Wavefront OBJ file of the C-alpha trace (Angstrom):
o trace
v -19.738 -17.247 14.213
v -19.644 -18.030 17.883
v -22.714 -18.797 19.977
v -22.483 -15.259 21.365
v -22.485 -13.642 17.916
v -25.406 -15.823 16.816
v -27.376 -14.924 19.945
v -26.577 -11.234 19.487
v -27.753 -11.403 15.880
v -31.041 -12.965 16.932
v -31.621 -10.266 19.561
v -31.031 -7.508 17.001
v -33.671 -9.017 14.708
v -31.311 -10.678 12.236
v -31.576 -14.351 11.434
v -27.916 -15.358 11.387
v -27.515 -19.101 11.230
v -24.603 -21.508 11.105
v -25.709 -25.117 11.427
v -24.571 -28.556 10.346
v -27.377 -30.209 8.378
v -25.752 -33.454 7.201
v -22.396 -35.191 7.516
v -21.201 -37.993 5.270
v -18.185 -39.807 3.863
v -17.834 -38.732 0.240
v -14.774 -40.802 -0.743
v -12.230 -43.024 0.961
v -9.150 -44.966 -0.105
v -6.680 -47.252 1.692
v -3.504 -48.606 0.146
v -0.693 -50.688 1.580
v 1.445 -51.307 -1.499
v 4.276 -53.063 0.350
v 2.194 -55.494 2.379
v 2.860 -58.075 3.675
v 6.627 -57.468 3.756
v 6.146 -54.067 5.453
v 4.703 -55.779 8.560
v 8.093 -57.352 9.360
v 9.776 -53.942 9.698
v 10.109 -51.862 12.855
v 7.099 -49.499 13.062
v 8.607 -46.030 13.249
v 6.951 -44.262 10.327
v 7.566 -40.880 8.808
v 4.030 -39.524 8.481
v 3.002 -36.794 6.086
v -0.473 -35.312 6.482
v -1.998 -33.006 3.866
v -5.399 -31.342 4.136
v -7.484 -28.830 2.254
v -11.129 -27.956 1.923
v -13.410 -27.315 -1.007
v -16.878 -25.857 -0.842
v -19.802 -25.429 -3.167
v -23.265 -23.945 -2.985
v -25.852 -26.747 -3.130
v -29.018 -24.788 -2.403
v -30.323 -21.611 -0.855
v -28.104 -20.932 2.175
v -26.717 -24.483 1.873
v -23.039 -25.213 1.321
v -21.277 -28.519 0.886
v -17.822 -28.481 2.459
v -15.401 -31.326 1.820
v -12.327 -31.844 3.972
v -9.752 -33.675 1.853
v -7.217 -35.494 4.033
v -4.283 -37.533 2.744
v -2.016 -39.445 5.098
v 1.126 -41.165 3.879
v 3.208 -43.283 6.256
v 6.666 -44.375 5.106
v 9.210 -46.695 6.608
v 12.449 -45.477 5.076
v 11.698 -45.055 1.395
v 8.860 -47.631 1.385
v 5.242 -46.569 1.592
v 3.649 -48.465 4.459
v 0.191 -47.042 3.961
v -1.633 -44.333 2.100
v -5.066 -43.195 3.256
v -7.231 -40.625 1.511
v -10.485 -39.437 3.053
v -13.015 -36.929 1.785
v -15.279 -36.139 4.718
v -18.173 -33.889 3.751
v -20.980 -31.957 5.320
v -23.886 -29.764 4.338
v -23.966 -26.530 6.318
v -26.717 -23.951 6.527
v -25.240 -20.459 6.620
v -27.571 -17.455 6.655
v -26.723 -13.732 6.778
v -22.937 -14.065 6.945
v -20.786 -11.386 5.380
v -18.430 -12.454 2.598
v -15.484 -12.469 5.022
v -17.441 -14.418 7.663
v -18.586 -16.907 5.036
v -15.007 -17.489 3.883
v -13.863 -18.127 7.468
v -16.830 -20.390 8.240
v -16.336 -22.510 5.112
v -12.562 -22.808 5.491
v -12.221 -23.109 9.254
v -15.353 -23.784 11.281
v -16.721 -26.381 8.898
v -13.323 -28.124 8.707
v -13.156 -28.141 12.521
v -16.479 -29.969 12.596
v -15.492 -32.482 9.896
v -11.951 -33.237 11.111
v -12.881 -35.537 14.044
v -14.760 -37.793 11.637
v -11.735 -37.932 9.285
v -9.425 -38.677 12.220
v -11.607 -41.598 13.288
v -11.815 -43.052 9.789
v -8.033 -42.799 9.340
v -7.399 -44.459 12.697
v -9.883 -47.256 11.966
v -8.509 -47.905 8.467
v -4.918 -48.070 9.719
v -5.888 -50.530 12.456
v -8.005 -52.659 10.098
v -5.085 -52.621 7.658
v -2.876 -54.333 10.247
v -1.002 -51.255 11.499
v -0.857 -49.713 14.978
v -3.478 -47.097 15.754
v -2.757 -43.675 14.261
v -3.745 -40.909 16.626
v -3.814 -37.624 14.738
v -3.561 -34.515 16.872
v -6.262 -31.836 16.898
v -5.770 -29.035 14.373
v -6.250 -25.287 14.708
v -7.789 -24.617 11.302
v -8.101 -20.886 11.916
v -4.370 -20.618 12.571
v -3.542 -22.803 9.557
v -5.848 -20.699 7.378
v -4.263 -17.465 8.632
v -0.768 -18.808 7.919
v -1.773 -19.924 4.430
v -3.386 -16.548 3.694
v -0.322 -14.687 4.959
v 1.840 -16.786 2.647
v -0.635 -16.302 -0.205
v -1.150 -20.055 -0.439
v -4.628 -20.666 0.955
v -5.606 -24.211 0.048
v -9.306 -23.520 0.340
v -11.142 -23.625 -2.938
v -14.627 -22.284 -3.265
v -16.641 -23.534 -6.180
v -20.101 -22.367 -7.027
v -22.346 -25.249 -8.004
v -26.064 -25.047 -7.711
v -27.980 -28.251 -7.229
v -31.082 -28.461 -9.352
v -33.796 -31.018 -9.044
l 1 2 3 4 5 6 7 8 9 10 11 12 13 14 15 16 17 18 19 20 21 22 23 24 25 26 27 28 29 30 31 32 33 34 35 36 37 38 39 40 41 42 43 44 45 46 47 48 49 50 51 52 53 54 55 56 57 58 59 60 61 62 63 64 65 66 67 68 69 70 71 72 73 74 75 76 77 78 79 80 81 82 83 84 85 86 87 88 89 90 91 92 93 94 95 96 97 98 99 100 101 102 103 104 105 106 107 108 109 110 111 112 113 114 115 116 117 118 119 120 121 122 123 124 125 126 127 128 129 130 131 132 133 134 135 136 137 138 139 140 141 142 143 144 145 146 147 148 149 150 151 152 153 154 155 156 157 158 159 160 161 162 163 164
């Protein structure tokens, strides 16, 4: 939902809401299985980046979305580094249609979480003794559309209700 659609919903008397309530690092892993020998090689890695999201209901109008990001950098056939990040957020979503909800959970939430994942990956690579990794921005809506067209959407929606 864009700011315009949210404002229009409020004017018409509806209470549409899409808001980030909490952001947090759920899980993180760094591996450099070929260190220290890998540091003597020319740094020209082949980088593979894989991402997908999962979501679950954690309360009334509250959804946890987790952006799972795995980066593998290889020098030839040797793994230089492997970084896995699960960046999560709690989002309040009110009065969204089923189709809007699917798009919000898969795309908009991922767009909000991705910069945090990028920063963590860059920091871990640098702290691990490697040059800074600068991941490019992603168009999650386009990626989601391509995955849907191919019938391979990586977004998983799980229904879990948090009870206290």
